[in-house]
N, C-alpha and C positions, 0 to 999 in steps of 0.2 A: 702756308699751302694755299692754293687756288681751290675753288670748288671742284673744278674737273679733277684735280690731283687727289682731293679728298675722296671723291667718288671712285677713282681708280684704286686707291689703296684699300677702300672698304671692299671693293670687288675682289681684290686679292685675298683679303683676310677671310671673306665668305668662301672663296675657293679652297682655302686651307681647311676651313671648318668642314665643308662637304666632303673633301678628300679623306680626313681623318675619320668621319662618321660613316662613310660608305662601307667599310669593311664590316664593322659591327651590325649596322642596320641591315646590310645585305645577309648576313648570317641570321639574323632574326627572320627575315623573309623565307629563307631557304629551310630554316628549322620548322617554321609553322606549316610549310608544304610537306615536309617529311612526316611530321606529327599527324596531319590529317590523313596520310595514307597508310601509317603504321599500326599494325595490330599487336606485335609482340611487346609484352609488358616491360620487359628489360630494355628493349630498344626505345619505348615511349619515354621510359625514365631518363635515358641518355639524351633523348632530344630536348626534353624538359631542362635538364642541367645546362646543355648549351644554350637554349634560349634564356635562361636565367644569366648565364655569363655574359652573353651578347647585350642583354638588356642593361646589366651593371656597367659593362664598358661604355655603352653609349651614354648612359647618365653620367657617368664620372667625366667623360670628355666634355659633355655639355655644361656640367657645373664648372669645369676649368675654363672653357671658352667665355662663359657668362661673366666670370670673375676677372680673367686675364684680358679680355677684349671689351666687355660691356660695362654697364653702370651698376653691377651688383655691389653688395656690401652695405646696402641702406643708403640714406640721404646725407649722412655725415661725411666729414673729410676723412675719417679713418676707418679701416677694416680690421675686425679681430683676427689676431694671429691664428687662432685655431681654425679660423675659416679658410685661410690660405694654406695652412698645413694639411687640412683635410682633403682638398683637391690634388695637391702634390702626392701625399701618401697614397691616394687612390690610383693615380696615374702610375706611381712607382711600383705597385703591386700587380700591375697588369702585364704579365708576360716575363720579361727578363728578371733574373734575381738581382735586385738592387737593395743595398744596405743604406738606410736613410737616417742622417744625423742632423739635428737642428740645434743651433746656437743663436737664439733671438732674444734680445732684451725687450721688456715692455710686453704689454698685453694686445697693442695694436700698432699698426703702421698706417701712414697717409696712402690714400688710394693710389696715387701715381707711383708710389715705391712698391706696392703690392703688385701691381701691373707689371713693372719691371722685374721683381723677384720671380713671380710665376712665369713669365715668359723665359727668363734666363734659365730657371730650373727646367722648363720644358726643352730648351736646347741642349742643356747638359744630359738629361735622360736619352735624347735621341743619339747623343754621342757615344753613349755607352751600349754599343751594339752586342756586347757579350755579357752585359751586367757589369756589376762592380759597386762602388760606393758613392753617395751622393752626400756632400756636406753643404748646408745652407746656413748662413749666419747673416745677421743684421743687427745694427745698433744705431741709436740716435747719439751724435757727439758733436758738441760744438754748433748745434743747430742745423746739423746735416745728417741724412739717413746714409749709412754705408752698408752696402749689400755685397757678400761675396758668396758665389756658388761654385763648388769644385766638385768635378766628376774625375773619379779615378778608377781605373780597371785595366785588365789585360790588353785591351785595344780601344783606342779612342778615334772615332770617325767624325770629323769636323770639317764641314764644306767651308772652304775659304770665302766663299761669296757670302756666307752669313756672317764671317767676321767683318767683311767690308760693309755690309748693311749695318752692323753694330756701330760702325765708326762713321756712318752717314756718308759712306764714298760711293754708293749706288745711286744713279738716278732712278726716277720712276720708271722710264722705260726699260732699265735693266733688271726691275724687280720681278719676282715670281711668287707664286703662292708660298714657296719654301722659305723665301727671305723676308716676306712682307711683315711678319710679327717682329723681327729683328729690327726693320726699318721704322715700325711704329714705336718701339721703346726708345729707339735713337731719338725720335721727334720728342716723345715724352720727356727724355733727359734734357734735350735742347731747349725746350719751351719752359723748364723749370729751373734752367740755369745749371743743370748738372752735366754728368758725362759717364760714359761707359768704357770698360776696358776688357781686354781678354788676352789670354795666353794659353798656348797649347803645345803639347809634345806628344810623344807616343803613348804615354801612359796616364796623363792628365790634362784636363781642360779646366782653366779658371777664368771665370766670368765675374766682373765686377761693376758696381755703380756707386756713384756718389751724388745724392740728390738733396738739395736745400729742402729742409722741413717747413711746410706751410706756416706762415706767420701766425696764424690763429692757433696752431698747436704748440708752438714754443713755450716752454715752462709747464 
């Protein structure tokens, strides 16, 4: 990617972050205004509950973006599995009823694999508009990290442009804040010599990735 392309992609990712944080941060601001004017004890307790919920949602989203887009996870090549699980479980518990199942071998995964896994999980959660089940699996086999994320429920909503971004079929000018993350992990897969796949029908969305394990981590 050229420098201008990198800047444009970073701008789109920042737009996505701001979009996702606008609602809970706005709720914090509104709640504080209500709390300042409210004198009824029961209503004040309710305002505090809403403030706590909004603060928790904001923190969960920031933790996710830090790990999925940033350089979180320490200075090593691997990220502990429980760190990735924690942010996904927090997102899955916010709002829609989602049953979350994990099947991951080992105690850590390479950073590129974690970024891909988290972003695939986020895409899958967005597709479960009425809730459902989210299965996340990963294993290292024959020097490769294989990742599978499956969302299943009564209704699956998946934007075809996200699928095109996952396959690297969108140009930079065609990207939006909604598809930027999918484009980013497509670049991660391409740069590491791996690939992404997806399949969708009325009741399930399956997202997959195969990424070579960094040489320093093999064995």
